[in-house]
N, C-alpha and C positions, 0 to 999 in steps of 0.2 A: 609431475615431470614435465620439463620443457621439451615437447616432442619435436620442435623444430631443429634441435641439436642432435637428436637421437637418430641412429640408423633405422630406417623404416624397413622391416622385414615382412614381405608379403608371401604367404604360404598358399599355394594352390592345393587345397585340401584333397580334392578328388584325385589328383595326380599322385599326391604323397601316400594316401592310404590305399590307393589303387596299385601301388608299386609292390605290394606284398600280398600274395593270394591267401589271406587268412580268414576268408568268409565275410569280408566287409560288405559285399554286395547284398547280403541278407539284411543288413541294418546300416544303411549309409549314414543315417543321422547318428546312431551310436558310434560309428567309426569316427565321424567328425568330432563328436564330443570327447572321445578318448584322445584324439590328436590334440584338441584344444587344451584338455587338462594336462597332457604331457608337456605341451609348450608352456603353459602357465606355471607348472611346477619346476621345470628344468630350464626354460628359456633356451638360449643358444650358447652352450658351454664354450664353444670356440670363438665367441665374439665378445671380447671385453668391452666395457663401456655401455652407455645407455642404448637400449633398443626399444622400439615400439613394434609389437608383433600384431599383424593383421592376418586373420585366417579367412580366406574367401571360400564360401560354401555355395553350392548350387543344387538344384533338383530336390531330391528327397531329404537332403541335409539342411534345407532352408528351415529356419526356426530355431537353430542352435543359437543359444544366447552368449553374449560376451561375458567374460569373467575378468577379475582383476589380473592384469598382465597380458590379456589377449582380447583384442577387439575382433568381433566376428562381423563380416560383411556378407550379407546374402545377395548373391548376384540375381538381378531380375531376369536375366537370360543366361547367356554363356558365362561360365566362371572365368574363362580365359579373357573375355572382353572386359570383365570387371577388374581383373588383375591389371590389364593394360591401362584402363582408365585411372586406377589408383597410382600407377607409375607416372602417368602423364600429369596427374594432379599434384604430385610431389614436387614438381619444379626442380630446383637445384639441390634439394635434399638428397643425401645418399640413400639408395634403395637396393636391397638384396631380395631377389625373387627366388623362392624355393619351388622348383619344378623340374621334371625330366622331359616335359613336352617340348619337342624340338621347335615347333612352329611358335609356341608361346615364348620360348627362349629367344628366338630371332626377333619377335615383335618387341619385347621389353629391352633387349640390349640395344636395339635401334633408338630407343628413347633414353639411353644412358644408364640403365640399371645393370647391376651385375647379377649373375645367376649361380645358384648352387643346386645340387641334386637332393632328392628326398632323404638320403642317408644322413644329411645334416640334422634332421629332426626326428628320424625314426630310431627306435631303440636298437 
């Protein structure tokens, strides 16, 4: 796929799986893998056209591997900072960030990204 034409969807994994109290804190890596697999199998149903999905992981979720359809980016430090870096690196490409984090929303919209909440990718 020519990713330059595709919508870049950046998912703040910790914020998305942290939005539902389902015991994710006992296995952060497992929660990130389940989210990755759900994204790989379902994509974004409300977004027609080509998309490139990037799942940003941090902390105990580092080490989660990429799969076809979802590239996993392990943040060396703050996941939020890695999300902002990815938005900045996208240049003119359209970017959608999935998070409910208010400060992160402010930072990425200042760079031109649009934002949607975790319900977009949660079951």
